[in-house]
C-alpha positions as a printed Julia matrix, in Angstrom:
269×3 Matrix{Float64}:
 -21.17    9.8    -3.29
 -19.14   12.58   -4.67
 -15.67   12.38   -5.75
 -13.14   14.91   -5.58
  -9.83   15.97   -5.35
  -8.55   17.45   -1.71
  -6.7    20.58   -2.84
  -5.5    21.06    1.08
  -2.21   19.08    0.54
  -1.13   22.11   -1.96
  -1.03   24.59    0.73
   0.15   22.17    3.98
   2.97   20.46    2.68
   5.16   21.56    5.85
   2.42   19.75    7.9
   4.04   15.72    5.59
   7.68   16.89    6.66
   6.77   17.5    10.05
   4.89   13.93   10.62
   8.34   12.34    9.73
  10.52   14.57   12.06
   8.19   14.01   14.73
   8.31   10.31   14.59
  11.46   10.0    14.02
  12.29   12.36   17.18
  10.21    9.47   19.12
  12.2     6.59   17.86
  14.02    6.75   14.41
  14.96    4.11   12.27
  14.63    1.15   14.37
  16.62   -1.85   14.01
  14.19   -4.1    15.58
  14.27   -8.24   14.45
  10.84   -8.2    15.2
   8.66   -5.01   14.02
   4.79   -4.8    14.06
   3.79   -4.55   10.39
   1.73   -1.37    9.3
  -0.29   -1.5     6.03
  -0.45    1.86    4.47
  -2.8     2.6     1.28
  -2.15    5.46   -0.28
  -5.24    6.14   -3.12
  -3.79    8.6    -5.68
  -3.41    9.65   -9.23
  -1.18   10.88  -11.6
  -3.72   12.92  -12.6
  -4.08   15.04   -9.24
  -2.41   17.79   -8.94
  -2.74   17.43   -5.05
  -1.4    13.86   -5.2
   2.43   14.53   -5.22
   3.29   15.99   -1.99
   1.39   12.93    0.0
   3.52   10.77   -2.73
   6.89   12.22   -1.58
   5.62   11.99    2.03
   4.92    8.16    1.79
   8.25    7.92   -0.16
  10.0     9.48    2.25
   8.31    7.03    5.35
   8.97    3.97    3.17
  12.63    5.05    3.01
  12.89    6.13    6.33
  11.05    3.28    8.25
  10.78    6.22   11.63
   7.87    4.62   13.68
   9.77    2.6    16.24
   9.0    -0.96   16.81
   7.06   -0.71   13.15
   7.71   -1.56    9.36
   5.3     0.57    7.03
   4.27   -1.32    4.14
   3.07    0.99    1.33
   0.53    0.02   -1.21
   0.49    2.75   -3.57
  -3.44    2.34   -5.32
  -3.61    4.14   -8.39
  -7.66    5.24   -8.87
  -9.42    5.88  -12.7
 -11.8     8.29  -11.78
  -9.43   11.26  -12.79
  -8.6     9.92  -16.3
 -10.95   11.7   -18.36
  -9.58   14.87  -17.05
  -6.6    14.92  -19.59
  -4.04   12.55  -18.35
  -4.82    8.56  -18.21
  -2.83    7.29  -15.2
  -0.9     4.34  -16.37
  -1.18    2.4   -13.2
  -4.91    3.6   -12.61
  -7.46    0.29  -12.33
 -11.22    0.23  -11.62
 -10.66   -2.35   -8.72
  -8.44   -0.06   -6.87
 -11.4     2.82   -7.22
 -13.89    0.02   -5.8
 -11.87   -0.97   -3.24
 -11.26    2.65   -1.78
 -15.44    3.03   -2.35
 -15.66   -0.19    0.11
 -13.3     1.64    2.39
 -15.23    4.97    2.47
 -18.56    3.12    2.71
 -16.96    0.75    5.4
 -15.54    2.82    7.73
 -17.84    5.99    7.82
 -16.08    8.51    5.91
 -17.21   11.22    4.25
 -16.01   11.32    1.16
 -13.54    9.49   -1.65
 -11.2    11.89   -2.73
  -7.39   11.64   -3.42
  -4.68   11.67   -2.04
  -6.58    9.65    0.55
  -4.39    7.3     3.14
  -6.42    4.45    5.03
  -4.17    2.47    8.0
  -4.18   -0.95    8.31
  -7.55   -1.05    7.07
  -9.14    0.69    9.59
  -8.04    4.51   10.19
  -7.97    7.09    7.58
  -5.02    9.74    8.42
  -4.46   12.99    6.89
  -0.95   13.83    6.92
  -1.14   17.6     7.29
  -2.37   17.05   10.54
   0.91   15.81   11.7
  -0.11   15.26   15.77
  -3.02   12.97   15.08
  -0.94   11.05   11.68
   1.67   10.43   14.38
  -0.45    9.08   17.13
  -2.48    6.79   14.8
   0.64    5.11   13.8
   1.97    5.49   17.28
  -0.92    3.4    17.92
  -0.61    0.65   14.73
   2.74    0.2    15.8
   1.83   -1.1    19.32
  -1.3    -3.08   17.99
  -1.49   -7.08   17.45
  -0.91   -8.72   14.46
  -0.55  -12.14   13.26
   2.4   -13.46   11.57
   2.69  -13.45    8.14
   5.31  -14.74    5.45
   5.82  -14.71    2.34
   8.75  -16.7     0.8
  10.02  -18.63   -2.54
   9.02  -15.7    -4.81
  10.28  -16.71   -8.3
   9.93  -14.83  -11.89
   9.11  -17.55  -14.46
   9.19  -16.71  -18.34
   6.53  -16.96  -20.5
   3.73  -14.92  -22.25
   2.57  -13.43  -20.01
   5.37  -14.11  -17.38
   4.13  -15.04  -13.69
   5.35  -14.83   -9.96
   5.06  -17.57   -7.91
   5.66  -17.91   -4.13
   4.27  -18.93   -1.1
   2.16  -17.46    1.6
   2.44  -18.39    5.74
  -0.27  -17.24    8.22
  -0.38  -18.17   11.49
  -4.16  -17.93   12.25
  -4.11  -19.69   16.03
  -5.63  -16.82   18.3
  -7.91  -15.39   15.77
 -11.03  -14.68   16.88
 -12.37  -13.93   13.56
 -11.01  -15.35   10.13
  -9.54  -13.6     6.98
  -8.83  -12.93    3.34
  -5.54  -13.93    2.17
  -4.2   -11.37   -0.66
  -0.92  -10.94   -2.56
   0.05   -7.5    -3.97
   2.53   -7.26   -6.5
   3.71   -3.41   -6.83
   6.61   -1.45   -8.68
   9.46   -0.52   -6.46
   9.78    2.71   -8.16
   8.77    4.55  -11.13
   9.02    7.67  -12.67
   6.48    9.06  -15.3
   6.63   12.48  -17.59
   3.08   13.52  -17.5
   2.2    15.27  -20.7
  -1.4    16.45  -19.77
  -4.08   17.2   -17.08
  -3.63   18.75  -13.6
   0.06   17.62  -13.62
   1.1    18.97  -17.25
   5.01   19.1   -17.88
   5.81   17.33  -14.51
   7.85   14.14  -13.91
   6.49   12.25  -10.82
   7.53    9.88   -8.92
   5.74    7.13   -7.01
   7.06    4.15   -4.77
   5.23    0.68   -4.09
   2.64    1.15   -6.95
   0.42   -1.77   -7.2
  -0.02   -3.26  -10.53
  -1.78   -6.32   -9.31
  -4.07   -7.42   -6.18
  -5.13  -10.89   -5.96
  -6.99  -13.08   -3.04
  -5.41  -16.32   -3.23
  -7.19  -17.71   -0.3
  -9.23  -17.36    3.14
  -7.83  -17.75    6.41
  -9.73  -19.88    9.43
  -9.84  -18.49   12.73
  -7.95  -20.79   14.86
  -6.18  -22.18   11.98
  -2.6   -21.86    9.99
  -2.16  -21.07    6.09
   0.0   -22.36    3.72
  -0.58  -21.97    0.81
   1.4   -21.54   -2.59
  -0.06  -18.48   -5.28
   0.36  -17.97   -8.91
  -0.17  -14.37  -10.83
   0.22  -13.45  -14.4
   2.34  -10.7   -14.38
   3.23   -8.09  -18.0
   5.71   -8.46  -20.59
   9.14   -7.11  -19.95
   8.56   -7.42  -15.63
  11.54   -6.33  -14.26
  12.16   -8.59  -10.94
  14.5    -5.94   -9.71
  11.93   -2.92   -9.58
   9.12   -5.39   -7.81
   8.19   -6.03   -4.21
   5.6    -8.38   -3.05
   3.47   -7.84   -0.26
   0.8   -10.48    1.57
  -2.02   -9.37    4.14
  -4.66  -11.03    5.92
  -7.94   -9.02    6.46
 -11.2    -9.02    7.71
 -13.7    -8.99    4.75
 -15.29   -5.66    3.82
 -12.95   -4.98    3.5
 -12.21   -4.56    7.38
  -8.89   -4.56    9.94
  -5.68   -5.99    8.4
  -4.97   -8.84   10.73
  -1.36   -9.18    9.44
   1.38   -8.21    6.75
   4.62   -8.95    5.41
   7.03   -7.76    2.6
   9.5    -8.86    0.36
  11.52   -7.6    -2.41
  14.01  -10.96   -2.63
  12.56  -12.35   -5.74
  14.47  -14.81   -7.9
  14.4   -15.51  -11.58
  13.83  -18.63  -12.86
  16.6   -20.32  -14.74
  15.17  -22.84  -17.65
């Protein structure tokens, strides 16, 4: 399978802004109490010169939440196949590359590349095509999702520190079961890139995945209520974390439900 970086992002940056504007015009930032989650997975790399415009576009979507009736939950997933081209991305992971390859295979996509976006485990979107991206996000906003909650997230001291919490999911109406994942991500990071295609640039990324762990399985027609315990890294700052829980058909396949929290307490001794 060919691995390459799309260069189209460099010359079609206006298309990225256009999507946000189109969606805002159709709804604006919703104040809904019940919003449908849309899990947006961005496969990216600090070593890829085509990635920063899309990283910035995703950051705008995360902040503006322009899709009426929906909550876009972003996962910035850094692949490792750019690490040999002059700059080793500090957030890259071989498991993320494997996840991207699995999507390409399961969705019948033509190539693995960066930046690449998969929505709800089922659709590839290309921000340069504003009309198609808008239509996909609107469609996913109206798709049925099961209720998922992530509660009681607490950062506990240790060597290394660890995160505990609980995931609840209602599978009473599911026709198929799914795997339950918890992802721990950095809210925002800035990196001074000193080599490679982005040499000399200061890059900003949001919701950067540091850990993604399968914590259980939701059986069809049943509910899930289980605690999780995830090892983290030294000097972790709970104020710069978000926790995302999602249920996904095996494969990886269609995302059945998702939730996010930034409310992470620090355990007291």
